[in-house]
C-alpha beads as a LAMMPS data file, in Angstrom:
LAMMPS data file: protein, C-alpha beads

311 atoms
310 bonds

1 atom types
1 bond types

-500.0 500.0 xlo xhi
-500.0 500.0 ylo yhi
-500.0 500.0 zlo zhi

Masses

1 110.0

Atoms # bond

1 1 1 440.096 240.101 194.202
2 1 1 437.307 241.973 195.964
3 1 1 437.622 245.915 195.531
4 1 1 437.050 247.906 198.993
5 1 1 435.481 251.170 198.566
6 1 1 433.801 253.687 200.499
7 1 1 434.712 255.476 204.594
8 1 1 437.448 253.921 206.143
9 1 1 437.925 254.639 210.001
10 1 1 441.434 255.209 210.922
11 1 1 440.950 254.064 214.219
12 1 1 441.846 255.500 217.764
13 1 1 443.378 253.101 220.054
14 1 1 441.144 253.076 223.389
15 1 1 443.902 252.653 226.535
16 1 1 442.620 251.690 229.949
17 1 1 444.245 253.006 233.376
18 1 1 445.179 256.145 231.326
19 1 1 447.225 255.281 229.029
20 1 1 449.373 252.132 230.360
21 1 1 447.073 249.495 228.302
22 1 1 444.643 248.364 225.588
23 1 1 441.089 248.556 226.483
24 1 1 440.208 245.523 224.610
25 1 1 436.432 246.032 225.884
26 1 1 436.355 249.881 224.330
27 1 1 438.230 248.776 221.197
28 1 1 435.675 245.537 220.569
29 1 1 433.048 248.435 221.632
30 1 1 434.035 250.971 218.929
31 1 1 434.422 248.611 216.348
32 1 1 430.760 247.456 216.732
33 1 1 429.764 251.150 216.963
34 1 1 431.551 251.460 213.420
35 1 1 430.085 248.195 211.660
36 1 1 426.321 248.798 213.022
37 1 1 426.701 252.326 212.064
38 1 1 427.264 251.232 208.286
39 1 1 431.292 252.195 208.009
40 1 1 432.603 250.564 204.840
41 1 1 436.034 249.567 206.546
42 1 1 438.308 249.614 209.061
43 1 1 441.928 250.845 209.313
44 1 1 443.651 250.134 213.171
45 1 1 447.083 251.212 214.072
46 1 1 447.342 254.457 211.631
47 1 1 448.321 257.681 213.071
48 1 1 445.360 258.480 214.877
49 1 1 446.005 254.885 216.883
50 1 1 448.991 256.113 217.981
51 1 1 451.127 253.226 216.444
52 1 1 454.407 254.634 217.057
53 1 1 454.120 254.819 220.874
54 1 1 452.593 251.276 221.004
55 1 1 455.087 248.095 221.580
56 1 1 454.901 245.536 219.359
57 1 1 453.309 243.289 221.465
58 1 1 450.303 246.003 221.750
59 1 1 450.566 246.265 218.128
60 1 1 449.807 242.771 217.541
61 1 1 447.210 242.739 220.095
62 1 1 445.326 245.738 218.430
63 1 1 445.363 244.206 215.089
64 1 1 443.964 240.807 216.408
65 1 1 441.006 242.419 218.259
66 1 1 439.783 244.374 215.526
67 1 1 440.558 241.255 212.875
68 1 1 438.624 239.303 215.316
69 1 1 435.417 242.071 216.426
70 1 1 435.009 243.122 212.796
71 1 1 434.644 238.854 211.857
72 1 1 434.789 239.924 207.910
73 1 1 431.958 242.182 208.065
74 1 1 433.537 244.717 207.066
75 1 1 437.479 244.854 205.298
76 1 1 440.385 245.963 208.144
77 1 1 443.589 247.298 206.672
78 1 1 445.927 247.401 209.427
79 1 1 448.856 249.766 209.594
80 1 1 452.117 247.982 209.399
81 1 1 454.549 251.146 208.958
82 1 1 457.998 251.359 210.259
83 1 1 461.559 253.039 209.261
84 1 1 463.020 250.000 208.931
85 1 1 461.942 247.857 205.955
86 1 1 462.485 244.583 207.740
87 1 1 460.598 245.629 210.164
88 1 1 457.480 246.259 207.988
89 1 1 457.666 242.783 206.353
90 1 1 457.640 241.750 209.790
91 1 1 454.559 243.464 210.816
92 1 1 452.898 243.160 207.680
93 1 1 453.299 239.391 208.039
94 1 1 452.110 239.181 211.330
95 1 1 449.307 241.536 210.724
96 1 1 448.411 238.697 207.161
97 1 1 448.456 235.955 209.699
98 1 1 445.998 237.635 211.735
99 1 1 443.614 237.707 209.059
100 1 1 443.851 241.320 207.694
101 1 1 442.110 241.779 204.741
102 1 1 445.038 244.325 203.447
103 1 1 447.622 246.790 205.370
104 1 1 448.119 251.029 205.486
105 1 1 451.567 251.521 205.077
106 1 1 452.967 255.302 205.385
107 1 1 456.528 255.419 203.778
108 1 1 459.708 255.487 205.967
109 1 1 459.214 258.675 207.795
110 1 1 462.965 259.772 208.870
111 1 1 465.713 258.783 206.515
112 1 1 463.909 260.600 203.316
113 1 1 464.481 257.479 200.917
114 1 1 464.457 257.910 196.987
115 1 1 462.213 257.106 194.371
116 1 1 464.239 254.253 194.061
117 1 1 464.251 253.314 197.707
118 1 1 460.963 253.939 198.322
119 1 1 460.134 251.457 194.931
120 1 1 462.371 248.638 196.733
121 1 1 460.793 249.091 200.150
122 1 1 457.318 248.531 198.740
123 1 1 458.348 245.786 196.477
124 1 1 460.110 244.099 198.887
125 1 1 457.207 244.453 201.493
126 1 1 454.641 243.133 198.512
127 1 1 456.740 240.288 197.759
128 1 1 456.613 238.688 201.393
129 1 1 452.716 239.228 201.560
130 1 1 449.686 237.774 199.595
131 1 1 447.366 240.668 200.506
132 1 1 446.743 244.744 199.439
133 1 1 448.664 247.363 200.398
134 1 1 447.463 251.265 200.968
135 1 1 450.243 253.524 200.373
136 1 1 449.587 256.552 202.413
137 1 1 451.089 259.141 201.353
138 1 1 451.450 262.064 203.581
139 1 1 454.677 264.408 202.818
140 1 1 453.676 266.367 206.217
141 1 1 454.622 263.648 208.407
142 1 1 457.144 261.008 206.458
143 1 1 458.857 263.852 204.801
144 1 1 458.373 262.525 201.224
145 1 1 456.144 262.443 198.558
146 1 1 454.919 259.621 196.884
147 1 1 454.331 261.128 192.978
148 1 1 451.379 259.836 190.946
149 1 1 453.945 258.209 188.504
150 1 1 455.991 256.566 191.405
151 1 1 452.291 255.131 192.472
152 1 1 451.549 254.217 188.891
153 1 1 455.289 252.078 188.696
154 1 1 454.320 250.233 191.973
155 1 1 450.980 249.259 190.552
156 1 1 452.601 247.667 187.404
157 1 1 454.446 245.531 189.797
158 1 1 454.158 245.368 193.689
159 1 1 450.613 244.807 195.768
160 1 1 450.279 248.803 195.953
161 1 1 446.873 248.943 194.838
162 1 1 444.920 251.512 197.211
163 1 1 446.393 254.880 197.794
164 1 1 445.399 257.158 201.020
165 1 1 446.407 260.371 199.514
166 1 1 447.052 263.278 202.058
167 1 1 448.446 266.099 200.320
168 1 1 445.654 268.268 200.406
169 1 1 445.972 268.727 196.669
170 1 1 442.858 266.936 195.323
171 1 1 444.394 266.713 191.615
172 1 1 446.560 264.174 192.886
173 1 1 443.763 261.790 193.012
174 1 1 442.790 262.492 189.207
175 1 1 446.325 262.688 188.466
176 1 1 446.559 258.822 190.154
177 1 1 443.368 257.546 188.381
178 1 1 444.543 258.922 185.223
179 1 1 448.021 256.831 185.285
180 1 1 446.737 253.963 187.304
181 1 1 442.769 253.262 185.957
182 1 1 441.320 250.504 188.202
183 1 1 444.526 249.041 189.050
184 1 1 444.397 251.721 192.011
185 1 1 441.730 252.541 194.327
186 1 1 442.272 256.034 195.743
187 1 1 441.179 257.262 198.734
188 1 1 440.970 261.369 200.063
189 1 1 442.758 261.441 203.700
190 1 1 441.858 264.971 204.954
191 1 1 439.985 265.990 201.939
192 1 1 437.234 263.750 201.885
193 1 1 434.107 264.886 199.619
194 1 1 436.710 267.213 197.957
195 1 1 438.260 264.205 196.712
196 1 1 434.988 262.540 195.615
197 1 1 434.905 265.503 192.826
198 1 1 437.537 263.891 190.898
199 1 1 437.062 260.557 191.495
200 1 1 437.800 259.657 194.546
201 1 1 437.105 255.646 195.572
202 1 1 436.571 256.684 199.184
203 1 1 437.752 258.422 202.042
204 1 1 439.843 257.274 204.968
205 1 1 438.555 259.437 208.177
206 1 1 439.337 260.317 211.603
207 1 1 436.413 261.966 212.276
208 1 1 434.330 258.416 211.200
209 1 1 435.116 257.369 214.816
210 1 1 433.162 259.817 216.199
211 1 1 430.489 259.591 213.598
212 1 1 430.878 256.471 211.301
213 1 1 426.831 256.786 210.399
214 1 1 427.302 260.428 208.741
215 1 1 430.413 259.519 207.320
216 1 1 429.632 256.195 205.677
217 1 1 426.607 258.807 204.403
218 1 1 428.233 260.929 202.978
219 1 1 429.994 258.583 200.655
220 1 1 427.148 256.389 199.637
221 1 1 424.974 259.625 198.895
222 1 1 427.460 260.789 196.711
223 1 1 428.712 257.390 194.539
224 1 1 425.857 255.098 195.539
225 1 1 422.901 257.589 195.232
226 1 1 424.425 260.209 193.017
227 1 1 422.448 262.582 195.367
228 1 1 425.508 265.335 194.920
229 1 1 423.467 267.970 196.992
230 1 1 422.877 265.912 199.537
231 1 1 426.369 264.729 199.784
232 1 1 426.699 268.570 200.070
233 1 1 424.484 269.411 202.521
234 1 1 426.016 266.771 204.533
235 1 1 429.630 267.515 203.962
236 1 1 428.791 271.266 205.225
237 1 1 427.384 269.805 208.507
238 1 1 429.837 267.506 209.310
239 1 1 432.504 270.025 208.056
240 1 1 433.325 271.560 211.505
241 1 1 434.267 268.369 213.184
242 1 1 436.473 267.496 210.281
243 1 1 438.089 270.724 210.230
244 1 1 438.505 270.677 214.647
245 1 1 440.409 267.109 214.159
246 1 1 442.966 268.197 210.981
247 1 1 444.428 270.284 213.557
248 1 1 447.231 269.478 216.114
249 1 1 444.620 267.566 218.577
250 1 1 443.286 264.894 215.901
251 1 1 444.403 261.847 218.682
252 1 1 443.573 263.721 222.136
253 1 1 440.424 265.439 220.041
254 1 1 438.967 262.185 219.219
255 1 1 439.080 260.892 223.187
256 1 1 437.702 264.068 223.949
257 1 1 434.716 263.450 221.700
258 1 1 434.096 259.901 223.043
259 1 1 434.554 261.507 226.666
260 1 1 431.965 264.324 226.306
261 1 1 429.398 261.480 224.769
262 1 1 430.377 259.521 228.072
263 1 1 432.886 257.188 227.148
264 1 1 436.066 256.789 228.552
265 1 1 438.643 256.129 225.306
266 1 1 441.540 256.820 228.057
267 1 1 444.341 259.264 227.136
268 1 1 446.982 260.091 224.620
269 1 1 450.245 258.642 225.218
270 1 1 453.219 261.176 226.034
271 1 1 454.130 263.073 224.098
272 1 1 450.970 264.193 223.389
273 1 1 449.837 266.168 226.246
274 1 1 445.983 266.875 227.825
275 1 1 443.643 268.973 225.782
276 1 1 444.015 272.293 226.453
277 1 1 440.173 273.384 228.653
278 1 1 439.456 275.457 225.768
279 1 1 440.049 272.953 223.022
280 1 1 437.932 270.629 224.778
281 1 1 434.850 273.144 224.983
282 1 1 435.510 273.892 221.143
283 1 1 434.694 270.070 220.709
284 1 1 431.903 270.210 222.837
285 1 1 430.347 273.044 220.936
286 1 1 431.051 271.153 217.796
287 1 1 429.365 267.993 218.962
288 1 1 426.455 269.456 220.144
289 1 1 426.072 271.106 216.756
290 1 1 425.639 267.639 215.269
291 1 1 423.171 266.381 217.919
292 1 1 425.928 264.024 219.596
293 1 1 425.305 265.324 223.092
294 1 1 422.326 263.072 224.178
295 1 1 423.124 262.330 227.774
296 1 1 423.553 258.736 226.546
297 1 1 426.361 257.060 225.100
298 1 1 425.825 255.458 221.864
299 1 1 423.968 251.818 222.133
300 1 1 427.198 249.875 221.251
301 1 1 428.991 251.605 224.198
302 1 1 425.858 251.178 226.795
303 1 1 425.659 248.859 229.890
304 1 1 423.887 246.010 228.236
305 1 1 426.724 245.917 226.000
306 1 1 429.449 245.916 228.630
307 1 1 427.859 243.216 230.241
308 1 1 427.651 240.701 227.100
309 1 1 431.185 241.484 226.853
310 1 1 432.148 240.708 230.432
311 1 1 430.141 236.960 229.755

Bonds

1 1 1 2
2 1 2 3
3 1 3 4
4 1 4 5
5 1 5 6
6 1 6 7
7 1 7 8
8 1 8 9
9 1 9 10
10 1 10 11
11 1 11 12
12 1 12 13
13 1 13 14
14 1 14 15
15 1 15 16
16 1 16 17
17 1 17 18
18 1 18 19
19 1 19 20
20 1 20 21
21 1 21 22
22 1 22 23
23 1 23 24
24 1 24 25
25 1 25 26
26 1 26 27
27 1 27 28
28 1 28 29
29 1 29 30
30 1 30 31
31 1 31 32
32 1 32 33
33 1 33 34
34 1 34 35
35 1 35 36
36 1 36 37
37 1 37 38
38 1 38 39
39 1 39 40
40 1 40 41
41 1 41 42
42 1 42 43
43 1 43 44
44 1 44 45
45 1 45 46
46 1 46 47
47 1 47 48
48 1 48 49
49 1 49 50
50 1 50 51
51 1 51 52
52 1 52 53
53 1 53 54
54 1 54 55
55 1 55 56
56 1 56 57
57 1 57 58
58 1 58 59
59 1 59 60
60 1 60 61
61 1 61 62
62 1 62 63
63 1 63 64
64 1 64 65
65 1 65 66
66 1 66 67
67 1 67 68
68 1 68 69
69 1 69 70
70 1 70 71
71 1 71 72
72 1 72 73
73 1 73 74
74 1 74 75
75 1 75 76
76 1 76 77
77 1 77 78
78 1 78 79
79 1 79 80
80 1 80 81
81 1 81 82
82 1 82 83
83 1 83 84
84 1 84 85
85 1 85 86
86 1 86 87
87 1 87 88
88 1 88 89
89 1 89 90
90 1 90 91
91 1 91 92
92 1 92 93
93 1 93 94
94 1 94 95
95 1 95 96
96 1 96 97
97 1 97 98
98 1 98 99
99 1 99 100
100 1 100 101
101 1 101 102
102 1 102 103
103 1 103 104
104 1 104 105
105 1 105 106
106 1 106 107
107 1 107 108
108 1 108 109
109 1 109 110
110 1 110 111
111 1 111 112
112 1 112 113
113 1 113 114
114 1 114 115
115 1 115 116
116 1 116 117
117 1 117 118
118 1 118 119
119 1 119 120
120 1 120 121
121 1 121 122
122 1 122 123
123 1 123 124
124 1 124 125
125 1 125 126
126 1 126 127
127 1 127 128
128 1 128 129
129 1 129 130
130 1 130 131
131 1 131 132
132 1 132 133
133 1 133 134
134 1 134 135
135 1 135 136
136 1 136 137
137 1 137 138
138 1 138 139
139 1 139 140
140 1 140 141
141 1 141 142
142 1 142 143
143 1 143 144
144 1 144 145
145 1 145 146
146 1 146 147
147 1 147 148
148 1 148 149
149 1 149 150
150 1 150 151
151 1 151 152
152 1 152 153
153 1 153 154
154 1 154 155
155 1 155 156
156 1 156 157
157 1 157 158
158 1 158 159
159 1 159 160
160 1 160 161
161 1 161 162
162 1 162 163
163 1 163 164
164 1 164 165
165 1 165 166
166 1 166 167
167 1 167 168
168 1 168 169
169 1 169 170
170 1 170 171
171 1 171 172
172 1 172 173
173 1 173 174
174 1 174 175
175 1 175 176
176 1 176 177
177 1 177 178
178 1 178 179
179 1 179 180
180 1 180 181
181 1 181 182
182 1 182 183
183 1 183 184
184 1 184 185
185 1 185 186
186 1 186 187
187 1 187 188
188 1 188 189
189 1 189 190
190 1 190 191
191 1 191 192
192 1 192 193
193 1 193 194
194 1 194 195
195 1 195 196
196 1 196 197
197 1 197 198
198 1 198 199
199 1 199 200
200 1 200 201
201 1 201 202
202 1 202 203
203 1 203 204
204 1 204 205
205 1 205 206
206 1 206 207
207 1 207 208
208 1 208 209
209 1 209 210
210 1 210 211
211 1 211 212
212 1 212 213
213 1 213 214
214 1 214 215
215 1 215 216
216 1 216 217
217 1 217 218
218 1 218 219
219 1 219 220
220 1 220 221
221 1 221 222
222 1 222 223
223 1 223 224
224 1 224 225
225 1 225 226
226 1 226 227
227 1 227 228
228 1 228 229
229 1 229 230
230 1 230 231
231 1 231 232
232 1 232 233
233 1 233 234
234 1 234 235
235 1 235 236
236 1 236 237
237 1 237 238
238 1 238 239
239 1 239 240
240 1 240 241
241 1 241 242
242 1 242 243
243 1 243 244
244 1 244 245
245 1 245 246
246 1 246 247
247 1 247 248
248 1 248 249
249 1 249 250
250 1 250 251
251 1 251 252
252 1 252 253
253 1 253 254
254 1 254 255
255 1 255 256
256 1 256 257
257 1 257 258
258 1 258 259
259 1 259 260
260 1 260 261
261 1 261 262
262 1 262 263
263 1 263 264
264 1 264 265
265 1 265 266
266 1 266 267
267 1 267 268
268 1 268 269
269 1 269 270
270 1 270 271
271 1 271 272
272 1 272 273
273 1 273 274
274 1 274 275
275 1 275 276
276 1 276 277
277 1 277 278
278 1 278 279
279 1 279 280
280 1 280 281
281 1 281 282
282 1 282 283
283 1 283 284
284 1 284 285
285 1 285 286
286 1 286 287
287 1 287 288
288 1 288 289
289 1 289 290
290 1 290 291
291 1 291 292
292 1 292 293
293 1 293 294
294 1 294 295
295 1 295 296
296 1 296 297
297 1 297 298
298 1 298 299
299 1 299 300
300 1 300 301
301 1 301 302
302 1 302 303
303 1 303 304
304 1 304 305
305 1 305 306
306 1 306 307
307 1 307 308
308 1 308 309
309 1 309 310
310 1 310 311
């Protein structure tokens, strides 16, 4: 089985007509931007992709577009989380049938399942699919904490072979690796660079939507080149956008960044509100500091690409 490592972008979902429908052209361009900039993997339909605000048909549409546009050039782990185990199974089987390389699943986020219930949830999904599962551990959103010992138990008998660890306690990375060894690839969530220092196999990044090349480069410097000073210097350069997007505005903020760069990604769906003007100005300053406000959108979103997409 192929092992996937590196920087994975948890993609936004571009909308058209404000936020009324999926913008397929923009989504395809976003995938191209990621691939051309050297990203290592893609995760559509995560929290940043507003998966809970999409209909079943829209979820399938996003998964289909991303898998199709990626065309095997980078792995695609489709978010298939649901409160109901049966729904999660249905979404997961659909993603596999569409060609996904893997799944990303946060635990049920309302029922606060016990450890045995969590194990059974992931076991039942595993029994119905043939591709790996990335367990997304984010207690702040899911209201449950999947601890290292339970992850090790899952790794023994389920398809949970990846973990996105987002407790903001980087010791967890080391603990999971110690218990699971090579059976599980552990990726940092919010704290990407910090996770590398304790053995992470990559990170799942929001800011990589906007700066995929720099986000991928940070991992490559650390892991491939063993240029630790270079990786740290790059982290210090991009940390302002990591921190800005790590706050409440990670969906609206990412879309605002693209808008400031000349790319309309539509609005976020309610209950998310418009980005306050003062916050938008903070994002403008961050992008300016990164040299992203060139007056021209990235090439993947340029007029030539739009014309080609229309043919």
